[in-house]
C-alpha positions as CSV (number, residue, x, y, z in Angstrom):
1,M,22.4,-31.9,-46.3
2,T,25.8,-32.0,-45.1
3,L,26.9,-32.8,-41.7
4,K,27.9,-28.9,-41.0
5,A,24.1,-27.8,-42.3
6,V,22.4,-30.6,-40.0
7,K,24.4,-29.0,-36.9
8,Q,23.3,-25.4,-37.7
9,S,19.9,-26.6,-38.1
10,S,19.9,-28.7,-34.6
11,M,21.6,-26.0,-33.1
12,A,19.0,-23.5,-34.3
13,A,16.2,-25.4,-33.5
14,A,17.7,-25.9,-29.7
15,S,18.3,-22.1,-29.4
16,K,14.6,-21.5,-30.8
17,A,13.2,-24.0,-28.3
18,E,15.1,-22.5,-25.2
19,R,14.0,-19.1,-26.1
20,E,10.4,-20.2,-26.3
21,R,10.8,-21.8,-22.9
22,D,12.5,-18.5,-21.5
23,M,9.3,-16.7,-22.9
24,A,7.0,-19.4,-21.5
25,Q,9.0,-18.9,-18.0
26,A,8.9,-15.0,-18.3
27,M,5.0,-15.1,-19.0
28,R,4.5,-17.2,-16.0
29,D,6.2,-14.6,-13.4
30,Y,4.8,-11.9,-14.9
31,E,1.2,-13.4,-14.2
32,D,2.2,-14.7,-10.7
33,E,3.4,-11.4,-9.8
34,Q,0.3,-9.5,-11.3
35,C,-1.8,-12.1,-9.2
36,A,0.2,-10.9,-6.4
37,R,-0.3,-7.6,-6.8
38,L,-3.9,-8.0,-7.4
39,A,-4.3,-9.8,-4.1
40,N,-2.8,-7.4,-2.0
41,M,-4.4,-4.4,-3.4
42,A,-7.8,-6.1,-2.8
43,R,-6.3,-7.0,1.1
44,L,-5.4,-3.4,1.4
45,R,-8.8,-1.9,0.2
46,A,-10.7,-4.6,2.3
47,L,-8.6,-3.3,5.3
48,R,-9.3,0.7,4.1
49,L,-12.7,-0.2,3.8
50,E,-13.3,-1.8,7.5
51,K,-11.3,1.6,9.1
52,E,-14.0,3.8,6.8
53,R,-16.7,1.9,8.1
54,A,-15.4,1.5,11.8
55,E,-14.7,5.4,11.8
56,S,-18.2,6.1,10.3
57,K,-19.6,4.2,12.8
58,A,-17.8,5.7,15.6
59,T,-18.5,9.4,14.4
60,S,-22.4,8.3,14.0
61,A,-23.4,6.9,17.4
62,P,-24.8,9.4,19.9
63,R,-22.5,11.1,22.3
64,S,-23.6,11.8,25.8
65,V,-23.3,15.2,26.3
66,K,-23.3,16.6,29.9
67,K,-25.9,19.8,30.3
68,K,-24.7,22.5,32.7
69,K,-26.9,24.0,34.8
70,A,-28.3,27.4,34.2
71,G,-27.1,29.3,36.9
72,M,-23.1,27.6,37.2
73,A,-20.4,29.2,35.4
74,S,-17.7,26.8,33.7
75,G,-15.7,26.5,37.4
76,G,-18.6,24.8,38.7
77,S,-19.3,27.9,41.2
78,A,-22.2,30.3,41.3
79,P,-21.2,33.7,39.0
80,L,-19.8,36.4,40.8
81,E,-22.0,39.7,40.8
82,H,-20.1,42.8,39.4
83,R,-19.3,45.3,41.7
84,T,-19.3,49.5,40.9
């Protein structure tokens, strides 16, 4: 092999090694982003379920309803008789 061929071979090997490092780094970045995305989705899902559970409990709780007396109108006074 000549000196020129050795240099080209070593440059090609260095270039290949650099591409492999870049590829590995890109894969780690992708996996980190995917992990962060899934963690955020899980956090938001937990918040949504907690909110739905609270709303469900609020709607199913017994409400105190005041009953009106039979002879009373909504204003709280006795009804007026109709005169003709």
